[in-house]
N, C-alpha and C positions, 0 to 999 in steps of 0.2 A: 297641441296646444297653443293657439294663438292668445293673444291680450289686447286685438283692437281698442280703443279708447273708446270705443262707445256701443258695440255689438262684441264684448269678446267669444271666442266661438268656442264650442262645448264637446266634449270628446266622451262615450260612453265605453271607449272600447277600450281604453288603458294597453294593458299589457296581455289581457284576456287570458288563456286557458295556459300560456306559455311564459310566464316570467322570467327574467334572464336570471342568471344566477350572479348573485352579489360577490361572488369571490371573496367574502371578509378577510379580515385578516388570521392565519392558523387555521384556515378551516370553520373559522366559526359558524353554527348554527343560525345562530341572532345576533346582531348588532342592538343594545340597548342605549337608548340617550334620555337620560336624568337629564329636566328642564326644570330650573325652578324660576317661576315667573316674579319677578322684581317690579312693580307696579304701585306702592305703596309710597303717596304724595306726589303720584302723579293723576289719581282720579280726578274725575267731574268733584268740583267742589266750589263754595260762594268764595271761596280765597281766589279761584282761578276762572270766576265769573259767570260758572254756572248759576243758575238757580234753586239748585239744591246738592246735599250731600248725597254721594254715591253710597249706594248700600250692597251690590254685588257680590257674591262671597262672601258673602257675611254671617253671621249669627240673626241678623236685623233685617236680612234680603227677603221683601216682602211683605215685612211688617209696616214700615212707614211708606209706602208707596201713595205716592201725591205731595208729601208733607213739602212744605215751601220753605226754604231758608236752611238753616245749620240743621245737621242731625249729629250732636256729639257722641251719642253713643255709637253709629257706624264710623263717626272720624275716627273713637278709639280704638273700633275694630280694627281698622285698617293699620293704627299706628302699632299696635301688637304684632303686626307682620312685619313689620322694620327693625322693633323693638327686641321682639324675642324669638318670633317663629325663625326667621331670617337664620340667626345664629343655632337653633337646636336643629334645622335642617344643616346648616353649614356642617355643624358636630356629625351628628351621623353617618354622612356620606361622606366624610374624611376620615373618620374612623372606620371604618371598611375599605381606604385608600382607593376612590371611585371616582373617576372622574364625572362631570356637570357642564350642563352649558344652562346659562342665565340669560333668561330673555328679558331684559333689563327696559324698561321707560327711561327715556334719559334722564326726564327731571328727577322723578325718584331718587336714582342714584345721587346727584346732585345735591341730596338733601341729606345725602346720611354719608359723610366725610367715610365715618369709620367700617363701613358696609362694601364701599365700593374700592378700599383700602385691603381689606381681607377678598374680596373676589381679583383683584391685581397678584395676592401672593398667593391665591390657590391654584392658578394654571386654570380653571374653570373658561372657557371660551364666551363672548360676551354676543351674543345675536340680536339686535335694535329691534326694541319691541315698539319703537317709536318717539318721537319728542314726549309727549302726552296722549295718556290714556284717553281717544277721541274717537269718534267715529270718522275715520278716512274715507268712505264712501260719501258721503256729505261734503266733501272740499273739494272745491274748484282746484284744476291743474298747477294754478304757479299758486297758490296756498298749501297742497300738498307737497310739491317741490322744496317751497321754503322750510316744511317740518322733517321731509327727509335729511335737508343739509342741518337745520340743527342737530337733530338726532345725532349726526356723525359728528359732528364739531363737539358736542358736549359729552358724546361717551369718549371720544377721543381723548381731554382733558380727563375725566374720571378713573377711566378705567387702562390708558396709558397705549391704547391703539384701536384704529377705526374698525368698527364692526363690518364683518364680513358676509353676516348672514342678515335677514328681515322678517320680522314678522308682527302684522298689525294686532292693537289690540282689538279693536273691531274688525269687521270683515274688510276687505281691500277695498277701494276704487276699482273700477275699471282703468285707469292710467296707471296704477298703482305700481306694475310690474316694469311697464313703461319707464317710469320715471325714474324707477332703479338703476335700471344699465343706462339711461343714461346719466344721472351721476356717477356712475360706475365706483369700482370697489367690492361690489359683492357678486360673492360666489354662488347663491342660492339665496332663495327666499320660501318661507314654510306657509306660505299664504292659500293651503289649499290640504281639504279634510278628505280628499276620493280615493286615495290609493296606500299604499304600505310599504311601497319603495319609491325610492329618490326615482327621477325621468325627466328628459329635456324637452324644452318648449322653448320656443321663441318669442322674442318682445321684438316685433317687427320684425325683421329681420336677422336680427344678434339673437344668436343661442343662449340659452339660458335655463339654471339648472334648479329643480323644486322640490325641497324634501317636504313632502308631506308631515303634516303634524294629526296629532290627535285629541279632539275632546270626549273620547270615549275612555283610553286608558290614560285618566284624567283625575286628579284630586275636586275636580268640579261636578263627581257624584255625590259629594257630600251637601251640595245646593241642592238637592231633594230627593234623591231615589235610595243612597245610602244612610245609614245610622250611624253604625259602629264601625269602629277597624278592622274587628275580623269579615263584616262585610264587604269593607273595601278589598282586604289583601284577598278573601275568596275570588271576589270578581278579577282581580288583576292575576290570580295564579293560573285562574282557568283560560284568561289571553296567552300569556306567558305558554304554560302547558300544550294550548292549541298549536300556536305557530313555533314551538320549540321542535314537537311532531311534527312538523309540515318542513320545518328547517331542514330537516336532516334530507330532503331530496332538493329542495331549492329556497335557500338561506333567506329570513326575513328579519324587517325590521319593526324596533318597537318602540314608540316615544313614550313617557313615563313624564302625563304633565302634574304640576306640583307648585301649590300659592300657599304662602307664607303665611297667610291670615286663614288658612283651609287647614292643610296636614301639620302646619306647624304649630297646633294645640296640641299637648302632650296625649291626649285618649288617641288621639289621630297619628301622631308620629308613630305609635308604638305599632302600627298597620303598618307602615314605610321599611321599619326596623325588619318585622316579621318577613316581605315581602323580597327585599335584597337579600338580604341571609337567604331566602329560599333561593333565590335565582343566582346568587352567589356557591350555592350545591351543587348545580351544574356544569358539566363541562361545555366546551364548546359555547361561551357566549363571549361577546365581545364589548364590553361597557366603551363606550366611547362618547365623545365632545361631537354637538352636530358640526363642526365644522373639520374633523376628523371625518366622519361620514360624505361631506360633501369634496374632500378631497378624495377620498379612496374610489370615489365614484366618477371624475372626474377623468384619475389615471385606469382605471379599471374598464369604464364606460364611457369613452370620449364620446363628444356631441355626431351621431352620426345624420341629422337630416330627421325631418316631423314629421 
């Protein structure tokens, strides 16, 4: 799979019927990566030059579409994520002594120094979620190059180290992967949804690792298809159960996407607690940060050509 700057090649085969054995540590059947999307404060808004407030993944999503100007209700729902939801999710995960990954929008973390300090102290890894919550596929290459640089510089200041992974808030552009490799310092990107295991690709002639993400095993279900925490738990349990069964023969990976302003609300967070406790009741599960998965894959499955 290549990332030509105008016509990226598509690959419909992937690993096919014979995916590799992941060789997760201690013979684990499945690697679980918890991802906290920290976006609040970087979303489209009047203060950042957009014509209206963002409502996506909030209780007001779809209710105020087309409204021009500030939507104070939507703004408050975003602020709930950073003021309340973040701290609840951190408590739930840390009480269970689990690792996690932060998908951090750089500007959002700049605006909440206490959250940035808590992330530094947690040992969670930070994957760059961009400088701002914007549509990278609309950016010209030079503008996108600048956004990548600003994100790295900002996250290095707020979290204490440069990010080693990348995930666009919206779909990447046809240039994103090439520009990440050009910038340097990134071990992987997660701008892909078409697989369940890491794989190698090239950007130009440079080997580059992709760790797929999931919009399915994600609390985005609450934005339209899931109503209660029990429904979300059942959905996630079914996904885990199948992957765990399959993992007895071919070890699997499961990304669990979480948003502070969605599952950070108490009635939804209860479902996350149930899910984590259910998974922890199983043997041969590796809870891992995304950077741990990347380093493991690089060691166990080095680039062999595409």
